C-alpha positions as CSV (number, residue, x, y, z in Angstrom):
1,M,-11.9,30.3,12.0
2,L,-9.5,27.7,13.8
3,A,-6.7,30.1,13.7
4,L,-8.8,33.0,15.3
5,T,-10.2,30.7,17.9
6,C,-6.6,29.6,18.9
7,A,-5.3,33.2,18.9
8,L,-8.3,34.3,21.1
9,L,-7.5,31.6,23.5
10,G,-3.8,32.5,23.5
11,A,-4.8,36.0,24.5
12,G,-7.0,34.7,27.1
13,V,-10.0,36.0,25.4
14,A,-13.0,33.9,25.0
15,A,-14.1,32.8,21.6
16,P,-17.8,32.4,21.0
17,G,-19.2,29.3,22.5
18,L,-16.0,28.3,24.3
19,A,-14.8,29.2,28.1
20,A,-11.9,31.2,28.4
21,A,-8.6,29.3,28.8
22,E,-6.0,29.6,31.3
23,P,-2.8,31.4,30.1
24,A,0.1,28.8,29.1
25,T,2.3,28.4,32.1
26,P,5.7,27.0,32.2
27,G,6.3,23.8,33.7
28,D,9.4,22.8,35.5
29,D,11.3,22.0,32.1
30,G,10.7,25.7,31.3
31,E,8.2,24.6,28.4
32,A,4.7,26.1,28.2
33,W,2.3,23.3,28.7
34,I,-1.4,24.2,28.1
35,G,-3.3,21.0,28.9
36,D,-5.6,18.8,27.2
37,A,-8.9,21.0,27.7
38,V,-7.2,24.1,25.6
39,C,-6.4,21.6,22.7
40,R,-9.9,20.2,22.5
41,G,-11.3,23.7,22.6
42,C,-9.9,24.5,19.2
43,H,-9.6,20.5,17.7
44,V,-13.1,19.3,18.4
45,V,-13.4,17.3,15.5
46,E,-10.0,15.8,15.8
47,A,-10.7,15.0,19.7
48,S,-13.8,13.6,18.8
49,H,-12.0,11.1,16.5
50,W,-9.5,10.4,19.1
51,D,-11.9,9.5,22.0
52,G,-12.4,6.1,20.5
53,T,-9.0,4.9,20.0
54,V,-6.7,2.7,22.0
55,H,-4.3,5.6,22.7
56,A,-7.3,7.4,24.3
57,R,-8.2,4.6,26.5
58,A,-4.5,4.2,27.7
59,F,-4.2,7.9,28.4
60,A,-7.6,8.0,30.4
61,H,-5.7,6.0,33.1
62,P,-2.2,7.6,32.7
63,R,0.7,5.3,34.2
64,T,3.7,7.7,33.4
65,P,4.1,11.4,33.5
66,A,4.3,11.4,29.6
67,E,0.6,10.1,29.3
68,Q,-0.7,12.7,31.8
69,R,0.4,15.3,29.2
70,A,-2.4,13.8,26.9
71,C,-2.0,15.7,23.4
72,E,0.9,17.2,24.5
73,A,2.8,13.9,25.3
74,C,3.0,13.3,21.5
75,H,2.8,16.7,19.8
76,G,5.0,18.4,22.5
77,P,4.3,21.4,24.5
78,G,1.3,23.8,23.1
79,G,2.6,27.1,24.4
80,K,4.0,28.5,21.2
81,H,1.4,26.9,19.0
82,L,-1.3,28.7,21.2
83,A,0.5,31.8,21.1
84,S,0.9,31.5,17.0
85,P,-1.4,29.0,15.8
86,T,-0.4,29.4,12.2
87,D,3.3,29.0,13.0
88,P,4.0,25.3,11.8
89,A,7.0,25.2,13.7
90,G,5.2,25.9,17.0
91,I,3.9,22.2,17.3
92,L,4.9,18.8,16.2
93,A,2.6,17.6,13.5
94,F,2.3,13.9,12.2
95,T,1.3,14.8,8.4
96,S,2.8,14.3,5.1
97,G,2.8,18.3,5.1
98,S,4.6,18.6,8.5
99,N,7.6,20.7,8.7
100,A,9.1,18.5,11.4
101,P,11.5,15.9,10.1
102,V,10.5,12.4,9.7
103,E,13.1,11.5,12.5
104,A,11.4,13.6,15.0
105,Q,7.9,12.3,14.3
106,N,9.2,8.8,14.6
107,D,10.9,9.7,17.9
108,A,7.8,10.7,19.6
109,C,6.4,7.5,18.6
110,L,9.3,5.6,19.8
111,S,9.3,7.0,23.1
112,C,6.8,4.8,23.9
113,H,7.0,2.0,21.2
114,A,10.5,1.5,21.3
115,G,10.5,-2.4,22.1
116,G,9.0,-5.5,20.7
117,G,9.1,-5.3,16.9
118,R,10.9,-1.9,16.8
119,I,14.4,-3.3,18.0
120,H,15.5,-3.4,14.3
121,W,13.6,-0.3,13.0
122,T,17.2,1.7,13.3
123,G,18.8,1.1,9.8
124,S,15.9,-0.8,8.5
125,R,14.9,-0.4,4.9
126,H,11.7,1.6,6.0
127,E,13.8,4.1,8.2
128,M,16.2,4.5,5.5
129,A,13.5,5.4,2.9
130,D,12.2,8.3,5.4
131,V,9.1,6.2,6.3
132,A,7.0,8.0,9.0
133,C,5.2,6.0,11.5
134,S,2.0,8.2,10.8
135,D,2.5,7.0,7.2
136,C,1.2,3.5,8.1
137,H,-0.4,4.2,11.5
138,N,-3.4,6.8,12.2
139,P,-3.0,7.3,15.9
140,M,-6.0,9.7,15.9
141,A,-8.6,7.6,14.6
142,S,-9.8,3.8,14.7
143,E,-9.8,2.9,10.9
144,S,-8.7,-0.7,11.5
145,R,-9.4,-3.4,14.1
146,T,-5.9,-3.8,15.2
147,S,-2.7,-1.7,15.2
148,M,-4.3,1.5,14.3
149,M,-3.5,1.3,10.6
150,R,-4.3,4.0,8.2
151,E,-6.5,1.6,6.2
152,S,-8.9,-1.1,7.4
153,T,-6.2,-3.9,6.9
154,V,-2.5,-4.2,7.1
155,S,-2.4,-5.4,3.6
156,R,-4.2,-2.5,2.1
157,T,-2.1,-0.2,3.8
158,C,1.2,-1.9,2.5
159,F,-0.4,-1.7,-1.0
160,G,-0.3,2.4,-0.5
161,C,3.3,2.2,-1.2
162,H,3.7,-1.3,-3.0
163,P,1.5,-1.4,-6.1
164,E,3.5,-4.0,-7.7
165,Q,2.7,-6.6,-5.1
166,R,-0.9,-5.6,-5.1
167,A,-0.8,-6.4,-8.8
168,Q,0.8,-9.7,-8.2
169,F,-1.6,-10.7,-5.8
170,R,-4.3,-10.3,-8.4
171,K,-2.9,-12.8,-10.6
172,R,-4.6,-16.4,-11.3
173,S,-2.3,-18.2,-8.8
174,H,-1.6,-16.2,-5.7
175,M,-1.3,-16.3,-2.1
176,P,-4.7,-16.0,-0.3
177,L,-4.1,-12.5,1.1
178,L,-7.1,-10.7,-0.9
179,E,-9.3,-13.5,0.6
180,G,-8.2,-12.6,4.0
181,K,-6.5,-15.9,4.9
182,V,-2.8,-14.4,5.1
183,S,-1.5,-10.8,5.5
184,C,1.7,-9.1,4.4
185,E,2.8,-9.0,8.2
186,D,2.8,-13.1,8.4
187,C,5.8,-12.9,6.4
188,H,7.4,-9.6,6.4
189,Q,8.2,-7.3,9.6
190,P,7.5,-3.9,8.6
191,H,9.4,-2.1,11.4
192,G,12.9,-3.9,10.6
193,S,14.5,-7.3,10.4
194,P,17.9,-8.2,10.0
195,V,16.9,-10.3,6.6
196,D,15.8,-8.7,3.4
197,P,13.2,-8.1,2.5
198,L,12.1,-7.3,6.2
199,L,11.4,-11.3,6.5
200,R,10.2,-12.7,9.8
201,G,12.5,-15.6,9.4
202,D,16.3,-16.3,9.0
203,S,15.9,-16.8,5.2
204,T,13.1,-16.9,2.9
205,N,12.7,-20.7,3.1
206,D,12.2,-20.4,6.8
207,V,9.5,-18.1,6.0
208,C,7.8,-20.4,3.8
209,Y,8.2,-23.4,6.0
210,T,5.9,-21.6,8.6
211,C,3.0,-22.9,6.4
212,H,4.5,-25.4,4.2
213,A,6.2,-27.7,6.7
214,D,6.2,-30.8,4.5
215,K,8.8,-29.2,2.2
216,R,11.1,-28.5,5.2
217,G,12.8,-31.9,5.2
218,P,15.6,-33.1,6.1
219,F,15.4,-35.4,2.9
220,L,17.7,-38.2,2.1
221,W,17.8,-36.9,-1.5
222,E,17.4,-33.1,-1.8
223,H,16.8,-31.0,-4.5
224,A,19.5,-28.2,-4.7
225,P,17.7,-25.2,-6.0
226,V,14.9,-26.0,-3.3
227,R,17.4,-26.3,-0.5
228,D,19.0,-22.9,-2.0
229,S,15.5,-20.8,-1.9
230,C,11.9,-21.3,-2.6
231,T,12.0,-18.3,-5.0
232,N,14.1,-20.0,-7.5
233,C,10.7,-21.6,-8.6
234,H,8.1,-19.7,-6.9
235,H,6.9,-16.1,-6.9
236,P,6.1,-15.4,-3.3
237,H,2.9,-13.3,-3.9
238,G,1.3,-14.3,-7.2
239,S,2.0,-15.7,-10.6
240,N,0.0,-16.4,-13.9
241,H,1.4,-20.0,-13.9
242,V,0.0,-22.8,-11.7
243,R,1.4,-23.1,-7.9
244,L,3.1,-19.5,-8.1
245,L,5.8,-20.9,-10.6
246,V,7.9,-18.2,-12.4
247,T,7.2,-19.9,-15.6
248,T,5.5,-23.1,-16.9
249,P,6.4,-26.5,-15.2
250,T,8.4,-27.9,-18.0
251,L,10.2,-24.9,-19.1
252,L,11.0,-24.1,-15.5
253,C,12.9,-27.4,-15.0
254,Q,14.8,-27.0,-18.3
255,T,16.4,-23.4,-17.1
256,C,18.7,-26.2,-14.9
257,H,18.3,-29.3,-16.9
258,S,19.3,-28.7,-20.3
259,Q,18.5,-31.1,-23.7
260,L,21.6,-32.7,-23.5
261,D,20.2,-35.2,-20.8
262,H,16.9,-36.6,-20.5
263,P,14.6,-35.6,-22.2
264,S,16.7,-35.5,-25.3
265,D,15.2,-32.4,-26.9
266,L,14.6,-28.8,-25.5
267,I,10.9,-27.8,-24.9
268,S,10.0,-24.4,-25.9
269,G,7.0,-22.1,-26.2
270,G,6.0,-23.8,-29.4
271,N,5.5,-27.2,-27.4
272,L,2.9,-26.0,-25.0
273,T,-0.6,-26.6,-25.4
274,G,-1.6,-23.6,-27.7
275,G,1.7,-24.0,-29.6
276,V,2.4,-25.2,-33.0
277,A,3.9,-28.4,-32.0
278,P,2.2,-29.3,-28.7
279,D,4.2,-32.1,-26.7
280,E,3.1,-34.2,-24.2
281,R,5.6,-33.5,-21.9
282,A,4.7,-30.0,-21.4
283,L,1.0,-30.9,-20.8
284,N,-0.7,-31.3,-17.3
285,R,2.1,-31.3,-14.8
286,G,5.2,-31.5,-17.2
287,C,8.2,-33.1,-15.5
288,V,6.5,-33.4,-12.2
289,G,4.3,-36.1,-13.8
290,C,7.0,-38.5,-13.2
291,H,9.4,-36.8,-10.8
292,V,6.6,-36.4,-8.3
293,Q,8.5,-35.4,-5.1
294,I,10.3,-32.7,-6.6
295,H,10.9,-30.7,-3.2
296,G,13.0,-33.9,-2.1
297,S,12.4,-37.7,-1.2
298,N,13.3,-40.1,1.8
299,H,12.7,-43.1,-0.5
300,P,15.9,-45.5,-0.8
301,S,15.1,-45.4,-4.5
302,G,14.3,-41.8,-4.6
303,P,17.7,-40.0,-6.1
304,L,15.4,-38.8,-9.2
305,F,12.5,-37.8,-7.2
306,H,10.2,-40.5,-8.7
307,R,8.8,-41.6,-5.4
């Protein structure tokens, strides 16, 4: 029905319930621009969704020649599409089934949204993976409160491609993302970053320090793995061990501190609470029960992080 209606409009014949459209006229650039009214004549449902968006409010008071084009500002001139509605090459579509290359789709978005957080888009991990702007954003409807995301929140949108991270956030110890206290974009810049994996800071530690400033230091006595990377000991999204640790506290310490030093014997899985030979050092906080300032100490007598 949509194709028939568009074909009738393209021929200058009025479809039932619609006024006859003016034939497409070429602009100064030689392209056939048909105008917003003709687009709305066929795409009634899409237009109703569009009317409540940020884009619609911006285009209602155009500031540039591109914004004056309304629908055609993003989709390109509609003359070819009007003449042959079933030809996918006649219009730039922003869908997973579009014949247009992802680069062409993104170029249309970046023609207006080239600054700000997009300055690192070129060459970013998402661009190299052929991620289209429309894979994350829905410019034709208001599904989210901000940023015109495809899902209700930024994090839900990210989970569509990152199921492993979604599972990690559901582990017993996790960052409070599902509770709404943090978002993926608090740590990651999805449009590109000079630091992998799309981090908002110069390093993993700098990102962590934005919330955990007490771990920043500088310390008189520094703990080498802490200074190197927080992820040496913690999973950033979630873990089944306390405080997002990569393993249980005592076993974690002994990945660097062997049994040849204090303590004199190696702790194994059998020494945990449910093991065959529970060891008091593997209970409660483990090594951190004594080495309480494990991230670093400023006490003159704190080289072993006791105080």
